[in-house]
C-alpha positions as a Markdown table, in Angstrom:
| # | Residue | x | y | z |
|---|---|---|---|---|
| 1 | Val | 92.4 | 132.0 | 94.7 |
| 2 | Asp | 93.9 | 128.9 | 96.2 |
| 3 | Pro | 97.6 | 129.6 | 97.0 |
| 4 | Ala | 98.7 | 126.2 | 95.9 |
| 5 | Arg | 97.0 | 126.4 | 92.6 |
| 6 | Ala | 98.3 | 129.9 | 92.0 |
| 7 | Ala | 101.9 | 128.6 | 92.7 |
| 8 | Ala | 101.5 | 125.7 | 90.2 |
| 9 | Pro | 102.7 | 127.4 | 87.0 |
| 10 | Ala | 105.9 | 128.6 | 88.7 |
| 11 | Arg | 106.5 | 125.2 | 90.2 |
| 12 | Thr | 105.9 | 123.5 | 86.8 |
| 13 | Ala | 108.3 | 126.0 | 85.1 |
| 14 | Gly | 110.9 | 125.0 | 87.7 |
| 15 | Tyr | 110.4 | 121.3 | 86.9 |
| 16 | Leu | 110.8 | 122.1 | 83.2 |
| 17 | Arg | 114.0 | 124.1 | 83.8 |
| 18 | Asp | 115.4 | 121.4 | 86.1 |
| 19 | Ala | 114.5 | 118.6 | 83.7 |
| 20 | Ala | 116.2 | 120.4 | 80.7 |
| 21 | Ala | 119.3 | 121.1 | 82.7 |
| 22 | Ala | 119.5 | 117.5 | 83.9 |
| 23 | Val | 119.1 | 116.2 | 80.3 |
| 24 | Asp | 121.7 | 118.5 | 78.9 |
| 25 | Ala | 124.1 | 117.6 | 81.8 |
| 26 | Leu | 123.7 | 113.9 | 81.0 |
| 27 | Phe | 123.8 | 114.0 | 77.2 |
| 28 | Gly | 125.3 | 117.3 | 76.3 |
| 29 | Glu | 124.2 | 120.8 | 75.6 |
| 30 | Gly | 121.2 | 121.2 | 73.3 |
| 31 | Tyr | 120.0 | 117.5 | 73.8 |
| 32 | Ala | 117.0 | 118.7 | 75.8 |
| 33 | Arg | 116.0 | 121.2 | 73.1 |
| 34 | Asp | 116.3 | 118.4 | 70.5 |
| 35 | Asn | 114.4 | 115.9 | 72.6 |
| 36 | Pro | 111.3 | 117.6 | 74.1 |
| 37 | Ala | 109.5 | 114.3 | 74.7 |
| 38 | Leu | 112.3 | 113.2 | 77.1 |
| 39 | Val | 112.1 | 116.5 | 78.9 |
| 40 | Ala | 108.3 | 116.3 | 79.0 |
| 41 | Ser | 108.5 | 112.8 | 80.5 |
| 42 | Leu | 110.9 | 114.0 | 83.2 |
| 43 | Val | 108.6 | 116.9 | 84.1 |
| 44 | Gln | 105.7 | 114.4 | 84.3 |
| 45 | Ala | 107.7 | 112.1 | 86.5 |
| 46 | Thr | 108.8 | 115.0 | 88.8 |
| 47 | Ala | 105.2 | 116.1 | 89.1 |
| 48 | Ile | 104.0 | 112.6 | 89.9 |
| 49 | Glu | 106.7 | 112.3 | 92.6 |
| 50 | Ala | 105.8 | 115.7 | 94.1 |
| 51 | Ala | 102.1 | 114.7 | 94.2 |
| 52 | Ile | 103.0 | 111.4 | 96.0 |
| 53 | Ala | 105.1 | 113.2 | 98.5 |
| 54 | Ala | 102.3 | 115.7 | 99.2 |
| 55 | Gly | 99.9 | 112.8 | 99.6 |
| 56 | Glu | 102.2 | 111.0 | 102.0 |
| 57 | Arg | 102.6 | 114.2 | 104.1 |
| 58 | Ala | 98.8 | 114.8 | 104.1 |
| 59 | His | 98.2 | 111.2 | 105.1 |
| 60 | Gly | 100.8 | 111.5 | 107.9 |
| 61 | Glu | 99.1 | 114.6 | 109.2 |
| 62 | Ala | 95.7 | 113.1 | 109.1 |
| 63 | Leu | 96.8 | 109.9 | 110.9 |
| 64 | Ala | 98.5 | 112.1 | 113.6 |
| 65 | Leu | 95.3 | 114.0 | 114.1 |
| 66 | Ala | 93.2 | 110.9 | 114.2 |
| 67 | Arg | 95.5 | 109.4 | 116.9 |
| 68 | Gln | 95.3 | 112.6 | 118.9 |
| 69 | Ile | 91.4 | 112.6 | 118.7 |
| 70 | Ser | 91.3 | 109.0 | 119.6 |
| 71 | Arg | 93.5 | 109.4 | 122.6 |
| 72 | Glu | 91.7 | 112.5 | 123.8 |
| 73 | Thr | 88.3 | 110.7 | 123.4 |
| 74 | Asn | 89.5 | 107.7 | 125.3 |
| 75 | Glu | 90.9 | 109.9 | 128.1 |
| 76 | Thr | 87.6 | 111.7 | 128.4 |
| 77 | Ile | 85.6 | 108.4 | 128.4 |
| 78 | Leu | 87.8 | 107.1 | 131.2 |
| 79 | Lys | 87.2 | 110.3 | 133.2 |
| 80 | Leu | 83.5 | 110.1 | 132.7 |
| 81 | Lys | 83.2 | 106.3 | 133.4 |
| 82 | Pro | 82.8 | 106.7 | 137.2 |
| 83 | Arg | 80.0 | 109.3 | 136.7 |
| 84 | Ile | 78.2 | 107.1 | 134.2 |
| 85 | Phe | 78.6 | 103.7 | 135.6 |
| 86 | Gly | 79.1 | 104.5 | 139.3 |
């Protein structure tokens, strides 16, 4: 089982608790209970933001690896250049 997938229900439950607490903090106790669509939209927005952040992290890691591979390849080519071209 993928660890990230296994952690998703707990993460989503945390988003739900946080959203309900934020709504009640802004509008008063019980407002979240009486307005589940508002809570749901906040959970959805939080999940979207988390996905964007994860994508940005993955992109940054991939870009760093590509730069490293490019640098190492170029260094190797420069070292081999005299052997290949004399």
